[in-house]
N, C-alpha and C positions, 0 to 999 in steps of 0.2 A: 925760391931757389937761389943759392949763393953762386955768383959768377965772378971770375977774376976781373979786376979793373972797374968794378962797380962799387960805389960806397955802400949801397944797400942791396938786399936781395931783390930779385925780380919776381913778380907774380906770374904764375903759370897755371893754365887750366889743364886738367888731367881727365882723359876719357879712355874707357876701354871699349873697343868696337869689335864687331864680329861680322864676318862675311862667310857664310857656310860654316865650315869647321875651323877656319882660320880666325885667330884673335890677334889684336894689335893694341898696343898702348899708344895713345896720341897725346902729345904735350904741345900746347900752343899758347901764343900771346900776341898782343898788338904792340908794334914797335914804331915809334916816330923818332925824329931826330933828338927830341928832348925828353920824351916820356916813354915809359913801358907800363902796360896795363893788361889785365886779363879780362876785363869787362868790355864787351863790344859797345854798349851804350855810352859808357864813360869815355871810351876812346874817341867816339864821335864828338863829344863835348870838348875834349882836349884838342881835336883837330881844329875846331873853331878858334879856341884860345891860341893855339900855335900859329894859326893863320894871321890872327890879329897881332900877336906879340912878336913872332919871329918871321912873319911873312912866308911861312911854309905850311902847306896843307897836304903833305905826302905822309903815307903811313904804310907799314908792311904787316901782313899777317904771317907770322913765323910759326911753322908747324913741323914737328919732328915726330915721325912714326917709327915705332920699334916693334917688330913681330914678337909675339909671345909663343914660345916653343915649349912643348910638353907640359902645358898648363902651369908653367912657372913664371910668375910675374916679376920676381925680384931681378933676374938677369936682364930682362927687358928694361926695367926702370933704371938699373945701373948703366946700361949701354946708352940710353937716351940722355940721362943726366951727364955722363962723361962727355958725350958728343956736344951737348949744349955748352958745357963749360969750355970745351976746346974751341968752338967756333964763334961764341958770342961776341967777343971783342973784335976779331977780324970781320965778322959780318956787319957789325955796327959801323966800323971804319969804312967798309966798302959801300954800304947802303947810303950813308949820310956824308960821303965825301963831297966837299964843296968844289 
């Protein structure tokens, strides 16, 4: 996913979940002060690396959930993508403020 203020796109996991009749789109990724990844195991390796290199071992799981209405996924995808693009930079600035 392309986001403003980032030199490259960020990897994002995408899942469709169901609870009874309700369906939702879930987008999530792992965010640290210096790295963004979608793979949980890789994120743990980068935590070790970040701890050694930057003396930081904090990480956030960022999850965005968008309801799917009337069995139409496209509006849910658009809402979630627009939201992520809107909040990504302020979220990073807030989470990793020194």
